[in-house]
Structures are given as structure tokens and as C-alpha cells.
C-alpha positions in Angstrom: 94.4 96.4 41.7 92.3 95.8 44.8 90.9 98.3 47.4 93.9 97.8 49.7 96.4 98.6 46.9 94.3 101.6 46.0 94.2 102.9 49.5 98.0 102.4 49.9 98.5 104.6 46.8 95.8 107.2 47.5 98.1 109.8 49.2 100.7 109.4 46.4 97.9 109.7 43.9 96.6 112.9 45.5 100.2 114.3 45.6 100.8 113.4 42.0 103.7 111.2 42.9 102.7 108.0 41.0 104.1 106.8 37.7 101.8 107.0 34.7 101.1 103.3 34.9 100.3 103.5 38.6 98.1 106.5 38.0 96.1 104.6 35.4 95.7 101.6 37.7 94.3 103.8 40.5 92.0 105.7 38.2 90.7 102.4 36.6 90.1 100.9 40.1 88.2 104.0 41.3 86.1 104.1 38.2 84.8 100.6 39.1 84.8 101.0 42.9 82.5 103.6 44.3 83.7 103.2 47.9 87.4 104.0 46.9 86.2 106.8 44.7 84.2 108.2 47.7 87.3 108.0 49.9 89.3 109.8 47.3 86.7 112.6 47.2 86.8 112.8 51.0 90.6 113.2 50.9 90.4 115.9 48.2 87.7 117.8 50.1 89.7 117.5 53.3 92.8 118.9 51.7 90.8 121.8 50.3 89.3 122.5 53.7 92.8 122.5 55.4 94.1 124.8 52.7 91.2 127.2 53.1 91.5 127.1 56.9 95.3 127.7 56.7 94.8 130.7 54.5 92.6 132.4 57.0 95.4 133.8 59.1 97.0 132.5 62.2 95.3 129.8 64.2 94.4 130.6 67.9 97.2 129.8 70.4 95.2 127.0 72.0 94.6 125.3 68.7 98.3 125.5 67.7 99.3 124.1 71.1 96.8 121.2 70.7 98.1 120.4 67.2 101.7 120.4 68.4 100.7 117.9 71.1 99.0 115.6 68.6 101.6 115.9 65.8 104.8 116.0 67.7 
């Protein structure tokens, strides 16, 4: 597995959507590739931050509006 393959599988890895074989490949690659491991950690921390922020109650109207414009 190379960095490109790892990055393609990163979201599926985070969401636990990989087969056992794919999971092992990604884990092996990240064990030997600090930049990919760092990117993985960034994604994990970002997901945690989003969860914490989403659990804080309702977002202000201007933020919800801006997100709708960006996402839809």
C-alpha cells in the first residue's frame, strides 16, 4: 500500500467500513508512514471536535445558514 491508497481508504478506515484485510493494510502502512499517521490523527481529532461542537446545542442561525450554503 502506498500513501495514495492509504488516503483513499482513510475515511472508510475511520468509519470502520473496511474488510479485515484492508484494515490490516492501512494499519501496517500508517505504522511505517508518519505523515499518513499524522493525517489519520488529524481526522480523528476533527471528528471528535465536530461531535463535541454538535453536542453543545443548536448552532447560531448565521452559522447554520453559512453551512447550508457550503454543503448544499
